Each structure stands twice: as C-alpha cells, then as structure tokens.
C-alpha positions as CSV (number, residue, x, y, z in Angstrom):
1,M,49.9,105.7,183.8
2,G,48.6,108.0,186.4
3,L,50.0,111.4,187.5
4,L,51.0,113.5,190.5
5,V,48.9,117.2,190.9
6,E,50.9,119.0,193.9
7,G,51.4,115.7,195.2
8,C,48.2,114.3,195.0
9,W,48.0,110.4,192.7
10,Q,45.5,110.6,189.8
11,D,44.3,107.5,187.7
12,R,44.7,109.4,184.4
13,G,45.7,108.1,181.2
14,Y,46.9,110.1,178.7
15,D,44.6,112.5,176.9
16,T,44.9,111.9,173.2
17,K,41.7,112.8,172.2
18,G,42.4,116.4,173.2
19,A,45.6,116.1,170.9
20,G,44.2,115.1,167.9
21,G,44.0,111.4,168.5
22,E,48.1,111.6,169.2
23,F,50.2,110.0,171.8
24,K,52.2,112.5,173.9
25,R,55.0,111.6,175.9
26,E,56.1,114.1,178.6
27,S,60.0,114.9,179.4
28,A,61.5,113.6,182.6
29,S,61.7,116.7,184.5
30,L,64.3,115.1,187.8
31,R,67.2,115.6,185.7
32,D,70.4,116.0,188.0
33,W,73.3,114.5,187.6
34,V,75.9,111.8,189.2
35,V,80.0,112.7,188.6
36,P,82.9,110.8,189.2
37,P,84.2,111.4,192.4
38,G,86.2,114.1,193.0
39,A,84.8,116.2,189.4
40,T,83.2,119.5,189.8
41,E,79.5,119.4,191.0
42,Q,77.7,120.1,187.6
43,G,76.4,117.6,184.9
44,P,77.0,118.5,181.4
45,D,74.6,120.9,181.1
46,G,75.5,122.8,184.1
47,Q,72.4,120.9,186.4
48,A,73.3,120.0,190.1
49,A,75.1,116.6,190.3
50,V,76.3,114.2,193.4
51,P,79.4,112.7,193.6
52,A,79.6,108.4,192.5
53,E,79.9,106.8,195.7
54,D,79.6,102.4,196.0
55,G,76.2,101.8,197.4
56,R,75.1,105.4,197.8
57,Y,72.4,104.9,194.8
58,H,69.9,102.2,194.1
59,L,68.2,101.9,190.7
60,Y,63.9,101.5,190.6
61,V,62.8,100.5,187.4
62,S,60.1,98.2,185.6
63,L,61.6,94.8,183.7
64,A,58.7,95.7,181.1
65,C,60.0,99.1,180.3
66,P,62.5,99.8,177.2
67,W,63.8,103.0,178.9
68,A,64.6,101.4,182.2
69,H,65.7,98.3,180.0
70,R,68.4,101.2,178.8
71,A,69.6,101.8,182.4
72,L,69.9,98.0,182.9
73,V,71.6,96.9,180.4
74,M,74.0,99.6,180.8
75,R,74.4,98.8,184.7
76,S,75.5,95.5,183.5
77,L,77.9,96.0,181.1
78,K,79.5,98.6,182.9
79,G,80.1,96.5,185.9
80,L,77.7,98.2,188.6
81,T,75.4,95.3,189.8
82,S,77.3,95.4,193.5
83,V,78.0,99.0,193.1
84,V,74.3,100.5,192.5
85,G,71.0,98.6,194.2
86,M,68.2,97.7,191.7
87,S,64.2,97.3,192.7
88,F,62.0,96.3,190.1
89,T,58.3,97.2,189.8
90,S,55.3,94.5,189.8
91,P,54.6,93.9,185.7
92,Y,51.4,95.6,186.1
93,M,50.3,99.2,186.0
94,L,47.2,99.7,187.3
95,E,44.7,102.0,189.1
96,H,47.7,102.6,191.5
97,G,50.4,103.1,188.6
98,W,53.8,100.9,189.3
99,S,53.6,98.9,192.4
100,Y,56.3,97.1,194.4
101,L,53.7,94.4,195.2
102,E,55.6,91.1,195.9
103,E,52.8,89.4,195.5
104,E,52.3,90.5,192.0
105,G,55.6,90.2,190.9
106,S,58.0,92.9,191.9
107,S,61.1,92.4,193.8
108,G,59.8,94.8,196.7
109,D,61.4,97.9,197.6
110,P,64.3,97.5,200.8
111,I,65.3,100.5,200.5
112,N,62.1,102.7,201.1
113,G,59.5,100.5,201.9
114,V,56.8,102.1,199.7
115,R,54.2,100.2,197.9
116,Y,53.7,102.3,194.8
117,H,56.2,104.1,192.6
118,H,54.3,107.7,193.5
119,Q,55.3,107.5,196.6
120,L,59.0,107.8,195.8
121,Y,58.4,111.0,193.5
122,T,56.5,112.5,196.8
123,M,59.4,111.6,198.9
124,T,61.5,114.0,196.6
125,D,59.0,116.6,196.6
126,P,55.8,116.5,198.7
127,H,54.2,119.2,195.9
128,Y,55.6,117.0,192.9
129,T,53.0,117.6,189.3
130,G,53.9,115.5,187.0
131,R,54.2,111.7,185.3
132,V,55.4,109.0,187.4
133,T,57.9,107.2,185.5
134,V,61.2,104.4,185.4
135,P,63.5,104.4,185.6
136,A,64.5,106.1,188.7
137,L,67.7,106.8,190.2
138,W,67.6,107.4,194.3
139,D,69.8,109.0,196.2
140,R,70.3,106.9,199.5
141,K,71.9,109.6,201.0
142,A,69.9,112.7,200.1
143,G,67.0,110.6,200.1
144,R,65.9,111.7,196.9
145,I,65.0,110.9,193.1
146,V,68.3,112.3,191.2
147,S,67.2,111.4,187.5
148,N,64.4,109.7,186.0
149,E,65.7,110.4,182.5
150,S,66.6,107.6,180.9
151,A,68.9,108.7,178.5
152,D,70.9,110.7,180.9
153,L,71.6,107.4,183.1
154,V,72.5,105.6,180.4
155,R,75.8,108.4,180.3
156,I,75.8,108.7,184.1
157,F,76.2,105.2,183.8
158,N,79.2,105.2,181.1
159,D,81.5,106.9,183.2
160,A,80.3,108.2,186.7
161,F,81.7,105.5,188.5
162,D,84.6,104.2,186.5
163,P,87.0,105.1,189.1
164,L,85.5,102.8,191.7
165,T,85.0,99.5,189.1
166,G,88.1,100.4,187.4
167,N,85.5,99.9,183.8
168,D,86.7,102.0,181.3
169,L,84.6,100.5,178.4
170,D,83.7,103.6,176.6
171,F,79.3,103.4,174.8
172,Y,79.7,107.4,173.9
173,P,83.3,108.0,172.3
174,E,84.2,111.7,171.7
175,D,84.6,111.4,168.0
176,L,81.4,109.5,167.3
177,R,79.5,111.8,169.6
178,G,78.0,114.0,166.4
179,E,76.8,110.7,164.9
180,I,75.4,108.6,167.8
181,D,73.0,112.1,168.6
182,A,72.0,112.1,165.1
183,I,70.8,108.2,165.1
184,N,69.5,108.4,168.1
185,A,67.2,111.3,167.4
186,E,65.8,109.4,164.7
187,V,65.2,106.1,166.5
188,Y,63.9,107.6,169.5
189,D,61.6,109.8,167.7
190,R,60.3,107.3,164.7
191,V,61.2,103.9,166.6
192,N,61.6,103.9,170.7
193,N,58.6,106.9,170.9
194,G,57.2,105.8,167.2
195,V,55.6,102.1,168.5
196,Y,53.9,104.2,170.9
197,K,52.8,107.0,169.0
198,T,51.6,104.2,166.8
199,G,49.8,102.1,169.2
200,F,48.0,104.6,171.5
201,A,47.1,106.5,168.4
202,T,43.2,106.7,168.7
203,R,42.4,107.9,165.1
204,Q,43.0,106.4,161.9
205,E,45.1,109.3,160.5
206,A,46.9,109.5,163.1
207,Y,47.8,105.5,163.2
208,E,48.7,105.5,159.7
209,R,51.4,108.4,159.8
210,H,53.6,107.5,162.7
211,F,52.8,103.5,161.7
212,T,54.5,104.7,158.1
213,A,57.1,106.5,159.4
214,L,57.8,103.5,161.8
215,F,58.6,101.1,159.2
216,E,60.1,103.9,156.9
217,C,63.0,104.0,159.6
218,L,63.1,100.2,160.0
219,D,64.0,99.6,156.6
220,S,66.2,102.4,156.3
221,L,68.0,100.8,159.8
222,E,67.8,97.3,157.7
223,S,69.7,99.3,154.5
224,R,72.1,100.5,156.9
225,L,73.5,96.9,158.9
226,A,73.8,95.5,155.5
227,S,77.3,97.4,155.4
228,S,77.7,98.1,159.2
229,R,78.3,96.0,161.9
230,Y,76.8,98.4,164.3
231,L,75.0,101.7,163.9
232,A,77.6,104.1,164.5
233,G,80.0,101.7,163.0
234,E,82.6,99.3,164.0
235,W,82.1,100.1,167.5
236,L,79.1,99.1,170.0
237,T,77.7,102.3,171.5
238,E,75.0,104.3,173.4
239,A,73.0,103.8,170.2
240,D,73.1,100.2,169.9
241,I,71.6,99.9,173.5
242,R,68.9,102.2,172.8
243,L,67.5,100.4,169.7
244,F,68.0,96.9,171.6
245,T,65.2,97.7,174.2
246,S,62.5,98.4,171.2
247,L,63.7,95.6,168.8
248,V,63.5,92.9,171.4
249,R,60.3,93.6,172.3
250,F,58.7,94.5,168.8
251,D,57.9,90.8,168.2
252,V,56.3,90.4,171.7
253,V,54.3,92.8,171.8
254,Y,54.5,95.4,169.4
255,H,53.4,94.0,166.7
256,G,50.5,92.4,167.7
257,H,49.1,94.8,170.9
258,F,50.5,98.0,168.9
259,K,49.0,97.1,165.7
260,C,52.9,97.7,164.2
261,N,52.3,94.5,161.5
262,Q,53.3,95.3,158.1
263,R,56.9,93.3,159.2
264,R,58.4,91.7,162.1
265,I,62.2,92.4,163.2
266,T,62.5,88.5,162.2
267,D,61.3,89.2,158.5
268,Y,64.4,92.1,158.1
269,P,67.7,89.3,158.0
270,N,70.1,92.3,159.1
271,L,67.9,93.8,161.9
272,S,67.0,90.2,163.1
273,N,71.1,89.1,163.3
274,Y,72.2,92.5,164.6
275,L,69.7,91.5,167.2
276,R,70.6,88.4,167.9
277,E,73.9,89.9,168.2
278,L,73.2,92.1,171.0
279,Y,71.2,89.5,172.5
280,Q,73.8,87.1,172.8
281,W,76.7,90.2,174.3
282,P,77.4,89.1,177.7
283,G,75.4,91.2,180.3
284,I,72.7,91.8,178.1
285,A,70.2,88.6,177.9
286,E,70.3,88.6,181.5
287,T,68.4,92.3,181.4
288,C,65.6,90.3,179.1
289,H,62.6,89.4,181.1
290,F,59.4,88.6,178.3
291,D,57.5,87.4,181.5
292,H,57.2,91.1,182.7
293,I,57.2,92.3,179.1
294,K,54.2,90.7,177.9
295,T,52.4,90.8,181.2
296,H,52.5,94.1,181.3
297,Y,51.6,95.4,177.8
298,Y,49.1,92.5,177.7
299,G,47.8,92.9,180.9
300,S,48.0,96.5,181.9
301,Q,47.5,98.6,178.6
302,L,43.5,97.7,178.9
303,A,42.5,100.4,176.7
304,V,44.3,98.9,173.6
305,N,43.9,95.0,175.3
306,P,40.8,95.2,177.0
307,T,40.6,91.2,178.0
308,G,43.9,91.3,179.6
309,I,44.9,88.1,177.8
310,V,47.9,87.6,177.1
311,P,48.9,85.5,174.4
312,I,51.2,82.6,174.7
313,G,53.3,83.3,171.8
314,P,55.3,84.4,169.7
315,A,58.9,81.5,170.2
316,L,61.6,83.6,169.6
317,E,65.0,82.5,169.0
318,L,67.3,85.0,170.0
319,E,70.0,82.4,171.0
320,A,70.3,81.0,167.3
321,S,73.1,82.1,165.4
322,H,73.8,85.4,163.6
323,D,75.7,86.2,160.7
324,R,77.2,89.5,161.7
325,E,80.6,88.2,161.9
326,R,80.9,88.8,158.2
327,L,81.4,92.8,158.8
328,K,84.0,94.3,160.4
329,G,83.7,95.1,164.1
330,Q,86.1,96.1,167.1
331,G,83.6,95.6,170.1
332,I,83.3,98.7,172.5
333,R,85.9,101.7,172.9
334,R,87.6,102.1,176.0
335,H,87.8,106.0,177.9
336,A,91.2,107.4,176.6
C-alpha cells in the first residue's frame, strides 16, 4: 500500500499487529470542493472551493478500486466523460504503490507524466504525510489535487457541473438525505469497509467479529430489498452506487480472497437481482473492469495471497434477466 512521510515515499502496509489484529482505514485528508460556476467559493462544510469548468479537472483512478469506482459511476451517469478527463493506474499496487506504467496495464498519465500516483501528492504538497489513495481529482489550472475523498466526489459530480452539461439527475434528493446518510453509514462500516476489516484482520477474533457484522448487514439488506426497489425506496440514489461497487466485487474477490465465504451475493435472491439491475443500468457496466479487479486483489495483496496466482473464475451472470420490475421504481430524481 505505502504512504508518504514528509514527502518521502515509504513502502509500508497497515499496522494491524499494533491495532490488535484490526484493519484501521485512515480518513482522506484532501477535501476541498468543486462548486457550480458562479456559486459561493465554499463547500458544504465551509471548505475551500473552486468553480466547475469544462476540461479543468482530471480524475485519477484505479479500475480495481471500489472507492474510485464510485466516482467513475457518477462521472458516467452524470454525463461528465467529456468534461472531466480520466487516467487509470496499473492493476498492480506493489513497492511503489499505484503506478501509471503502461506496460503493466495503465492508461499512462497524459496530464502530468508521472510514473507513480504518489508523485501527484507531492506535487500538491511537497511535505505531504499520509496514505496515497485513489480516486484523486486533479485541478489542472492550480496544479494540485482538489479532493481524494470518494464520498465527496460522488456529491461534487452530482451537481457541480450541471450548468455545463444540462444533466440534472439528482442522486442525493433533499427529502431523502437523512435516510441516504443513515444507509451510507451502515453500509460503509459493515460492507464497503467491512470486507476489508474482515480480509485484512490478522487475529481470529477480529476476523470473526467483522465477518459476522458483514453478513448480518447483507442479510438485512436482502430483507430490505424484498419490498423496496432501491435502498431509499423508489428512487436510485448515491446509496445504491456506494453499495453496488462492493457487491459487484463480492463473488469475484471478497468471497475467496478476503474469506468472506458464508454466502455469495448470487446466493441472495434479492441482492443478486438488484445487482444485475444496477449493472445493466445504462452507463454502469462500462465502468466495471473485472480483469483489473482480479489482478489487483490477487496479484498485489501478497500478504493475503502470497503466491500471486489470479483465479480464473467465477463465472458471472450479470447480464442475465432480473426481477426488480415487480417492485415500484421511478428511476432517478431530477434537481428541482
């Protein structure tokens, strides 16, 4: 994984031994905002903000990473592919962290020409200290990372560029925000991050505790989706996107690689049909890259999979029919 300390790269993983066998994810630290043209120069929590402009911003991602995948899905659904550029890393994350080595499957970096993702962080702050993560939204005009927090990027993409694109789809409707926030908090802790807390645990007790919490949450979501088309009811929202990027990886990597093997998503009737519906939503399937996903997890996380062998299976049936039309759904809200 690696991190920077006072701008110096260190190939150092998470200290689970010092945390009682627990995986502790660090919070993102670069969290400025992008606002619609002409809006106040402050984000929703008073943070510094810059205006949306066509071609000003560039999204750096890994196609394997579920956190980066959130931003990719929103970029696609909000019609931003020609407005916000994108570069993707190699699927391998080894001694230099995420890289832009084209010979290893990266797009390369046509904006800054860096070889390694951590160089973008030291270009932003020569003394940066912290984990080097994706996604990262780069401001080409200022020559810095605006934000490396995926949850913030989902909301930035939801409305900041609407005046430029005319796309007024709203994935965070005001009257549903309380419910969406509550769902996000539960899903983040027990599913999105829960699979990592399970898979990276280095003590049996920690593994079993997070394993139990993960499947209790999946069981609860299965029950919820028996009578609700989407997580917040009739409308597709950011809560669904945030869950989707974990579900679509579950049977492919989390079930085997992270030992999350009580059940597969395909064993849940409602979750599996829900997953297929979201995968088939226009603009989403094209953001899913299973070659990068499998190569990254199995080929990079050698503490979990020392041989680096990438399994051939499983066979997925994400394009098969689903039954979600039986439940009332109205698609996506539009901004008022």
